[in-house]
MDAnalysis code that builds the backbone (N, CA, C; Angstrom):
import MDAnalysis as mda
import numpy as np

u = mda.Universe.empty(498, n_residues=166, atom_resindex=np.repeat(np.arange(166), 3), trajectory=True)
u.add_TopologyAttr("name", ["N", "CA", "C"] * 166)
u.add_TopologyAttr("resid", np.arange(1, 167))
u.add_TopologyAttr("resname", ["MET", "LYS", "ILE", "TYR", "LEU", "VAL", "GLY", "PHE", "MET", "GLY", "ALA", "GLY", "LYS", "SER", "THR", "VAL", "GLY", "ARG", "LEU", "LEU", "ALA", "GLU", "LYS", "LEU", "GLY", "TYR", "GLU", "HIS", "ILE", "ASP", "ILE", "ASP", "LYS", "TYR", "ILE", "GLU", "GLN", "SER", "GLU", "GLY", "CYS", "CYS", "ILE", "ALA", "GLN", "ILE", "PHE", "GLU", "LYS", "LYS", "GLY", "GLU", "GLU", "TYR", "PHE", "ARG", "ASN", "LEU", "GLU", "SER", "GLN", "LYS", "LEU", "ARG", "GLU", "LEU", "SER", "GLU", "LYS", "ASP", "ASN", "LEU", "VAL", "ILE", "SER", "THR", "GLY", "GLY", "GLY", "LEU", "GLY", "ALA", "LYS", "LEU", "GLU", "ASN", "MET", "GLU", "PHE", "MET", "LYS", "SER", "GLN", "GLY", "ILE", "VAL", "VAL", "TRP", "LEU", "ASP", "VAL", "HIS", "ILE", "TYR", "THR", "VAL", "PHE", "GLU", "ARG", "CYS", "LYS", "ASP", "ASP", "ASP", "SER", "ARG", "PRO", "LEU", "LEU", "LYS", "LYS", "GLY", "HIS", "GLU", "PHE", "VAL", "ARG", "GLU", "LEU", "TYR", "GLU", "LYS", "ARG", "LYS", "SER", "VAL", "TYR", "SER", "LEU", "ALA", "ASN", "ILE", "HIS", "ILE", "ASP", "THR", "ASN", "HIS", "LYS", "TYR", "PRO", "GLU", "VAL", "VAL", "VAL", "GLY", "ASP", "ILE", "LEU", "LEU", "LYS", "LEU", "PHE", "VAL", "LYS", "LYS"])
u.atoms.positions = np.array([
    [-18.176, 1.853, 2.477],
    [-17.068, 0.740, 3.053],
    [-15.857, 1.333, 2.688],
    [-14.606, 1.266, 3.385],
    [-13.330, 1.575, 2.791],
    [-12.514, 0.240, 2.711],
    [-11.842, 0.243, 1.555],
    [-10.924, -0.693, 1.253],
    [-9.453, -0.238, 1.299],
    [-8.682, -0.874, 2.139],
    [-7.393, -0.496, 2.277],
    [-6.371, -1.619, 1.251],
    [-5.412, -1.023, 0.526],
    [-4.672, -1.924, -0.134],
    [-3.374, -1.909, 0.650],
    [-2.807, -2.896, 1.119],
    [-1.508, -2.910, 1.785],
    [-0.443, -4.044, 0.883],
    [0.867, -3.870, 1.046],
    [1.747, -4.702, 0.453],
    [3.026, -3.877, 0.158],
    [4.049, -4.658, -0.094],
    [5.178, -4.296, -0.271],
    [5.421, -3.410, -1.675],
    [6.480, -2.563, -1.734],
    [6.651, -1.661, -2.889],
    [6.587, -2.523, -4.114],
    [6.140, -2.114, -5.243],
    [5.867, -2.845, -6.323],
    [4.865, -3.762, -6.448],
    [4.102, -3.771, -5.641],
    [2.959, -4.859, -5.431],
    [1.815, -4.492, -6.396],
    [1.645, -3.021, -6.772],
    [0.703, -2.592, -7.504],
    [-0.498, -1.918, -6.629],
    [-0.266, -1.556, -5.522],
    [-1.173, -0.942, -4.890],
    [-1.686, 0.505, -5.382],
    [-1.119, 1.266, -6.150],
    [-1.721, 2.358, -6.701],
    [-2.396, 2.187, -8.077],
    [-1.823, 1.246, -8.767],
    [-2.614, 0.838, -10.018],
    [-3.888, 0.237, -9.756],
    [-3.763, -0.796, -8.857],
    [-4.883, -1.666, -8.532],
    [-6.087, -0.889, -7.970],
    [-5.471, 0.031, -6.954],
    [-6.406, 0.933, -6.124],
    [-7.246, 1.752, -7.019],
    [-6.623, 2.452, -8.044],
    [-7.202, 3.184, -8.930],
    [-8.301, 2.518, -9.793],
    [-7.812, 1.380, -10.490],
    [-8.795, 0.375, -11.085],
    [-10.034, -0.058, -10.267],
    [-9.752, -0.636, -9.044],
    [-10.719, -1.111, -8.064],
    [-11.543, 0.034, -7.637],
    [-11.392, 1.451, -7.594],
    [-12.201, 2.434, -7.066],
    [-13.196, 2.555, -8.459],
    [-12.617, 2.547, -9.508],
    [-13.402, 2.889, -10.738],
    [-14.491, 1.712, -10.678],
    [-14.290, 0.493, -10.646],
    [-15.147, -0.710, -10.821],
    [-16.134, -0.281, -9.494],
    [-15.731, -0.052, -8.497],
    [-16.827, 0.180, -7.491],
    [-17.488, 1.479, -7.543],
    [-17.185, 2.562, -8.165],
    [-17.549, 3.857, -8.000],
    [-17.267, 4.616, -6.838],
    [-15.935, 4.322, -6.433],
    [-15.581, 4.829, -5.114],
    [-14.527, 5.895, -5.619],
    [-14.277, 6.677, -4.608],
    [-12.940, 7.504, -4.639],
    [-11.604, 6.733, -4.147],
    [-10.682, 7.086, -5.081],
    [-9.376, 6.445, -4.801],
    [-8.296, 7.552, -4.202],
    [-7.850, 7.237, -3.022],
    [-6.590, 8.100, -2.437],
    [-5.533, 7.324, -2.464],
    [-4.385, 7.466, -2.914],
    [-3.021, 7.064, -2.957],
    [-2.478, 7.940, -1.764],
    [-2.076, 7.427, -0.444],
    [-1.562, 7.963, 0.594],
    [-0.179, 8.639, 0.263],
    [0.728, 8.004, -0.674],
    [2.005, 8.689, -0.982],
    [1.594, 10.214, -1.747],
    [0.832, 9.961, -2.541],
    [0.416, 11.306, -3.307],
    [-0.183, 12.329, -2.440],
    [-1.082, 11.843, -1.724],
    [-1.767, 12.713, -0.570],
    [-0.752, 13.384, 0.127],
    [0.275, 12.520, 0.661],
    [1.292, 13.278, 1.701],
    [2.123, 14.278, 0.731],
    [2.393, 13.846, -0.427],
    [3.233, 14.801, -1.309],
    [2.617, 15.981, -1.531],
    [1.159, 15.889, -1.781],
    [0.389, 17.282, -1.761],
    [0.323, 17.993, -0.550],
    [0.194, 17.649, 0.557],
    [0.049, 18.224, 1.792],
    [1.511, 18.697, 2.268],
    [2.338, 18.112, 1.822],
    [3.899, 18.488, 2.224],
    [4.546, 19.525, 1.203],
    [3.796, 19.531, -0.091],
    [4.418, 20.156, -1.269],
    [5.976, 19.767, -1.650],
    [6.176, 18.443, -1.464],
    [7.467, 17.892, -2.118],
    [7.181, 16.405, -1.941],
    [8.006, 15.716, -2.790],
    [8.033, 14.141, -2.932],
    [8.470, 13.565, -1.721],
    [8.020, 12.207, -1.707],
    [8.478, 11.160, -0.487],
    [10.013, 11.518, -0.359],
    [10.669, 11.256, -1.442],
    [12.218, 11.128, -1.429],
    [12.854, 12.264, -0.737],
    [12.333, 13.678, -1.013],
    [12.750, 14.844, -0.378],
    [12.228, 14.783, 1.346],
    [11.160, 14.268, 1.567],
    [10.612, 14.101, 2.979],
    [11.773, 13.140, 3.653],
    [12.014, 12.260, 3.063],
    [13.072, 11.385, 3.788],
    [14.258, 11.899, 4.097],
    [14.642, 12.818, 2.876],
    [16.184, 13.324, 2.931],
    [16.042, 14.553, 3.961],
    [15.148, 15.405, 3.839],
    [14.867, 16.498, 4.804],
    [14.562, 16.336, 6.230],
    [13.501, 15.475, 6.337],
    [12.912, 15.386, 7.713],
    [13.037, 13.938, 8.231],
    [13.519, 12.875, 7.537],
    [13.773, 11.865, 7.974],
    [12.622, 10.670, 8.013],
    [12.949, 9.472, 7.936],
    [11.707, 8.432, 7.857],
    [11.015, 8.565, 9.002],
    [11.536, 8.616, 10.154],
    [10.438, 8.630, 11.329],
    [9.346, 9.595, 11.067],
    [9.656, 10.765, 10.751],
    [8.866, 11.805, 10.546],
    [7.756, 11.482, 9.496],
    [8.309, 10.786, 8.417],
    [7.608, 10.312, 7.232],
    [6.455, 9.276, 7.764],
    [6.758, 8.329, 8.548],
    [6.123, 7.331, 8.995],
    [4.950, 7.746, 9.771],
    [5.372, 8.719, 10.721],
    [4.322, 9.478, 11.725],
    [3.238, 10.221, 10.649],
    [3.570, 10.800, 9.755],
    [2.636, 11.329, 8.965],
    [1.887, 10.513, 8.148],
    [2.352, 9.274, 7.727],
    [1.500, 8.381, 7.144],
    [0.301, 8.000, 8.044],
    [0.566, 7.598, 9.206],
    [-0.334, 7.146, 10.279],
    [-1.411, 8.385, 10.571],
    [-0.804, 9.654, 10.664],
    [-1.826, 10.914, 10.595],
    [-2.918, 10.892, 9.488],
    [-2.176, 10.787, 8.377],
    [-3.081, 10.936, 7.189],
    [-4.172, 9.635, 7.098],
    [-3.674, 8.508, 7.484],
    [-4.609, 7.636, 7.445],
    [-5.767, 7.731, 8.307],
    [-5.402, 8.268, 9.621],
    [-6.651, 8.584, 10.448],
    [-7.487, 9.802, 9.810],
    [-6.884, 10.762, 9.289],
    [-7.689, 11.790, 8.619],
    [-8.531, 11.306, 7.763],
    [-8.154, 10.315, 6.793],
    [-9.169, 9.681, 5.788],
    [-10.087, 8.730, 6.479],
    [-10.142, 8.388, 7.686],
    [-11.087, 7.415, 8.240],
    [-12.447, 8.051, 8.331],
    [-12.602, 9.355, 8.051],
    [-13.871, 10.137, 8.218],
    [-14.569, 9.985, 6.839],
    [-13.930, 9.466, 5.966],
    [-14.561, 9.525, 4.529],
    [-14.985, 8.033, 4.473],
    [-16.053, 7.831, 3.527],
    [-16.663, 6.449, 3.101],
    [-16.522, 6.290, 1.710],
    [-16.851, 5.026, 1.098],
    [-16.589, 4.436, -0.146],
    [-15.541, 5.185, -0.882],
    [-14.478, 4.574, -0.269],
    [-13.044, 4.985, -0.675],
    [-12.272, 3.590, -0.722],
    [-11.196, 3.722, -1.715],
    [-10.212, 2.682, -2.008],
    [-8.813, 3.553, -1.525],
    [-8.293, 2.989, -0.634],
    [-6.852, 3.793, -0.121],
    [-5.782, 2.676, -0.413],
    [-4.739, 3.396, -1.349],
    [-3.648, 2.526, -1.424],
    [-2.698, 3.241, -0.677],
    [-2.092, 2.207, 0.379],
    [-1.229, 2.886, 1.329],
    [0.385, 2.680, 0.622],
    [1.256, 3.296, 1.456],
    [2.650, 3.029, 1.142],
    [2.984, 1.789, 1.874],
    [4.011, 1.113, 1.551],
    [4.586, -0.243, 1.774],
    [4.752, -0.295, 3.132],
    [5.267, 0.894, 4.012],
    [5.434, 0.977, 5.369],
    [4.227, 1.031, 6.145],
    [3.367, 1.691, 5.767],
    [2.262, 2.127, 6.577],
    [1.409, 0.879, 6.769],
    [1.149, -0.052, 5.930],
    [0.626, -1.324, 6.085],
    [1.355, -2.426, 7.058],
    [2.743, -2.122, 7.115],
    [3.553, -3.092, 8.070],
    [3.663, -2.677, 9.452],
    [3.084, -1.547, 9.631],
    [2.966, -1.261, 11.096],
    [1.769, -1.671, 11.921],
    [1.924, -2.435, 12.745],
    [0.972, -3.148, 13.521],
    [-0.196, -2.331, 13.904],
    [0.062, -1.246, 14.421],
    [-0.857, -0.245, 14.944],
    [-1.910, 0.243, 13.850],
    [-1.107, 0.439, 12.497],
    [-1.929, 0.838, 11.387],
    [-2.741, -0.222, 10.933],
    [-2.455, -1.256, 10.927],
    [-3.045, -2.571, 10.342],
    [-4.406, -2.786, 11.179],
    [-4.239, -2.704, 12.529],
    [-5.383, -2.875, 13.574],
    [-6.254, -1.718, 13.257],
    [-5.972, -0.384, 13.100],
    [-6.802, 0.645, 12.693],
    [-7.476, 0.408, 11.517],
    [-6.866, -0.168, 10.471],
    [-7.487, -0.235, 9.091],
    [-8.620, -1.205, 9.196],
    [-8.211, -2.383, 9.728],
    [-9.253, -3.292, 10.113],
    [-10.347, -2.840, 10.815],
    [-10.160, -1.960, 11.684],
    [-11.543, -1.391, 12.335],
    [-12.245, -0.483, 11.678],
    [-11.603, -0.032, 10.542],
    [-12.154, 0.805, 9.597],
    [-12.822, 0.506, 8.538],
    [-12.341, -0.785, 7.916],
    [-12.903, -1.272, 6.689],
    [-12.202, -2.700, 6.548],
    [-11.985, -2.677, 5.220],
    [-11.355, -4.195, 4.690],
    [-9.976, -4.052, 4.247],
    [-9.182, -4.799, 4.722],
    [-7.588, -4.462, 4.391],
    [-7.387, -5.741, 3.425],
    [-6.836, -5.352, 2.136],
    [-6.354, -6.357, 1.240],
    [-4.826, -6.143, 0.932],
    [-4.306, -7.459, 1.269],
    [-2.744, -7.646, 1.009],
    [-2.530, -8.076, -0.429],
    [-1.741, -7.073, -1.273],
    [-1.411, -7.497, -2.531],
    [0.090, -7.982, -2.246],
    [0.188, -9.351, -2.350],
    [1.249, -10.084, -2.219],
    [2.173, -10.238, -3.456],
    [3.467, -9.895, -3.374],
    [4.429, -10.034, -4.511],
    [5.508, -10.696, -4.007],
    [6.234, -11.376, -5.006],
    [7.530, -12.037, -4.423],
    [8.608, -11.085, -4.532],
    [9.597, -11.247, -3.984],
    [10.618, -9.992, -3.999],
    [11.510, -9.905, -5.180],
    [11.469, -11.071, -5.900],
    [11.953, -10.728, -7.205],
    [11.318, -9.927, -8.261],
    [10.075, -10.145, -7.922],
    [9.026, -9.321, -8.778],
    [9.212, -7.900, -8.531],
    [9.375, -7.546, -7.070],
    [9.644, -6.227, -6.727],
    [10.842, -5.621, -7.227],
    [12.027, -6.341, -7.048],
    [13.218, -5.981, -7.795],
    [13.091, -5.821, -9.453],
    [12.267, -6.494, -10.053],
    [11.907, -6.389, -11.455],
    [11.157, -4.996, -11.761],
    [10.065, -5.061, -11.003],
    [9.161, -3.874, -11.281],
    [9.791, -2.476, -10.766],
    [10.705, -2.651, -10.062],
    [11.109, -1.331, -9.449],
    [12.754, -0.862, -9.963],
    [13.191, -1.763, -10.638],
    [14.537, -1.603, -11.116],
    [15.137, -0.216, -11.664],
    [14.011, 0.572, -12.490],
    [14.567, 1.881, -12.928],
    [13.743, 2.841, -12.080],
    [13.307, 2.687, -11.096],
    [12.426, 3.734, -10.041],
    [13.439, 4.466, -9.080],
    [13.822, 5.557, -9.216],
    [14.831, 6.169, -8.409],
    [13.839, 6.929, -7.466],
    [12.620, 6.900, -7.206],
    [11.898, 7.743, -6.172],
    [11.622, 6.923, -5.055],
    [12.043, 5.774, -4.925],
    [11.913, 5.091, -3.685],
    [13.148, 4.860, -2.955],
    [13.182, 5.876, -1.753],
    [14.326, 5.962, -0.883],
    [14.831, 4.712, -0.291],
    [14.081, 3.823, -0.013],
    [14.676, 2.446, 0.514],
    [15.181, 1.575, -0.363],
    [14.995, 1.727, -1.656],
    [15.914, 1.089, -2.612],
    [17.084, 1.289, -2.822],
    [17.513, 2.622, -2.254],
    [19.037, 2.935, -2.300],
    [19.638, 2.219, -1.144],
    [19.189, 1.906, -0.365],
    [19.878, 0.888, 0.857],
    [20.370, -0.381, 0.161],
    [19.959, -0.787, -0.789],
    [20.658, -2.014, -1.267],
    [19.513, -3.150, -1.412],
    [19.945, -4.303, -2.227],
    [19.098, -5.379, -2.187],
    [18.885, -6.192, -1.109],
    [20.070, -6.421, -0.247],
    [20.080, -7.198, 0.811],
    [19.186, -6.551, 2.002],
    [19.199, -4.952, 2.006],
    [18.032, -4.385, 3.057],
    [16.926, -4.539, 2.552],
    [16.490, -4.525, 1.288],
    [15.232, -4.497, 1.065],
    [14.575, -5.974, 1.091],
    [15.563, -7.031, 1.051],
    [14.964, -8.374, 1.058],
    [14.698, -8.542, 2.574],
    [15.527, -8.137, 3.397],
    [15.325, -8.319, 4.909],
    [13.986, -7.375, 5.402],
    [13.827, -6.248, 4.751],
    [12.632, -5.535, 4.967],
    [11.334, -6.271, 4.605],
    [11.371, -6.691, 3.307],
    [10.260, -7.472, 2.800],
    [9.786, -8.585, 3.704],
    [10.904, -9.412, 4.121],
    [10.678, -10.501, 4.993],
    [9.868, -10.058, 6.404],
    [10.237, -9.133, 6.800],
    [10.131, -8.460, 8.233],
    [8.622, -7.861, 8.049],
    [8.185, -7.364, 7.008],
    [6.865, -6.709, 6.715],
    [5.866, -7.726, 6.590],
    [6.237, -8.753, 5.980],
    [5.077, -9.782, 5.544],
    [4.327, -10.393, 6.926],
    [4.878, -10.260, 7.962],
    [4.078, -10.845, 9.123],
    [3.008, -9.930, 9.524],
    [3.146, -8.575, 9.112],
    [1.913, -7.706, 9.587],
    [1.014, -7.704, 8.335],
    [1.384, -7.703, 7.143],
    [0.862, -7.721, 5.846],
    [-0.248, -8.982, 6.046],
    [0.324, -10.031, 6.519],
    [-0.532, -11.305, 6.793],
    [-1.831, -11.328, 7.402],
    [-1.862, -10.156, 8.257],
    [-2.881, -9.845, 9.052],
    [-4.240, -9.420, 8.426],
    [-4.130, -8.985, 7.265],
    [-5.035, -8.429, 6.483],
    [-6.337, -9.484, 6.222],
    [-7.512, -8.753, 5.875],
    [-8.624, -9.515, 5.851],
    [-8.532, -10.511, 4.473],
    [-8.006, -10.158, 3.486],
    [-7.894, -10.806, 2.164],
    [-6.258, -10.609, 1.624],
    [-6.098, -11.766, 1.215],
    [-4.719, -11.996, 0.687],
    [-4.706, -12.392, -0.894],
    [-4.153, -11.475, -1.595],
    [-4.209, -11.563, -2.965],
    [-2.704, -11.767, -3.643],
    [-2.401, -12.787, -4.490],
    [-1.239, -12.852, -5.029],
    [-1.339, -12.074, -6.302],
    [-0.366, -11.366, -6.540],
    [-0.091, -10.363, -7.867],
    [0.853, -10.668, -8.550],
    [1.638, -11.782, -8.386],
    [2.691, -12.072, -9.179],
    [2.032, -12.718, -10.534],
    [2.771, -12.179, -11.667],
    [2.328, -12.530, -13.075],
    [1.040, -12.321, -13.367],
    [0.422, -11.207, -12.750],
    [-1.101, -11.107, -12.992],
    [-1.021, -9.556, -13.543],
    [-1.895, -9.344, -14.463],
    [-2.168, -7.978, -14.907],
    [-3.092, -7.335, -13.905],
    [-3.235, -5.935, -13.599],
    [-3.646, -5.348, -12.584],
    [-5.324, -5.583, -12.891],
    [-5.747, -5.637, -13.932],
    [-7.087, -5.952, -14.095],
    [-7.606, -7.349, -13.383],
    [-6.748, -8.190, -13.617],
    [-7.041, -9.580, -13.028],
    [-6.996, -9.716, -11.451],
    [-6.044, -8.648, -10.925],
    [-5.891, -8.569, -9.516],
    [-7.308, -8.051, -8.997],
    [-7.928, -6.955, -9.713],
    [-8.981, -6.492, -9.355],
    [-10.256, -7.309, -9.336],
    [-10.031, -8.180, -10.323],
    [-11.189, -9.200, -10.464],
    [-11.073, -10.081, -9.412],
    [-9.634, -10.450, -8.938],
    [-9.848, -11.339, -7.767],
    [-10.313, -10.702, -6.350],
    [-9.887, -9.428, -6.323],
    [-10.341, -8.707, -5.040],
    [-11.928, -8.667, -4.981],
    [-12.474, -8.341, -6.070],
    [-13.924, -8.344, -6.128],
    [-14.448, -9.679, -5.827],
    [-13.989, -10.559, -6.427],
    [-14.483, -11.955, -5.998],
    [-14.336, -12.435, -4.534],
    [-13.357, -11.966, -3.781],
    [-13.253, -12.139, -2.479],
    [-13.976, -11.196, -1.731],
    [-13.967, -9.976, -2.209],
    [-15.043, -9.069, -1.422],
    [-16.485, -9.657, -1.494],
    [-17.152, -10.148, -2.626],
    [-18.409, -10.192, -2.839],
    [-19.157, -11.525, -2.987],
    [-18.139, -12.634, -3.299],
    [-18.548, -13.868, -3.472],
    [-18.417, -14.651, -2.233],
    [-19.372, -15.372, -1.598],
    [-19.570, -15.956, -0.280],
    [-19.430, -17.426, -0.699],
    [-18.476, -18.158, 0.099],
    [-18.127, -19.421, -0.187],
    [-19.256, -20.281, 0.621],
])
């Protein structure tokens, strides 16, 4: 089984992904780190040198590369899970979990993080992007509210929805 974590920046995809993989005995791959390793530079540098479009195409390419593996938890970047064709692909390959976070929580969690290129475009841009992306995130198989929750609680919420039948 493959589990894909999607959601806006600051939702906790990387942290929750690592913890969830530990609980399940799965491998965890953070797509952003996977890309940084393959490109030999950080996301901000990729944006700066090659542009956002190049980066978004690279995200989709790496997502498809990983589809050959199993027993995997994949933490996606915020933009990857907001692209309809990626969402459809992930749903065809496994279970997609939307880690939903309020925009004010995003700003609080990311306030000192200068590694996120889109934050440099200002709060209004980020707020509009957040609203736009939610329509695709909402297509995920599972919806988890991450606001005011520790990562371990979010992992518990995911496990309940994955394995407890109603």
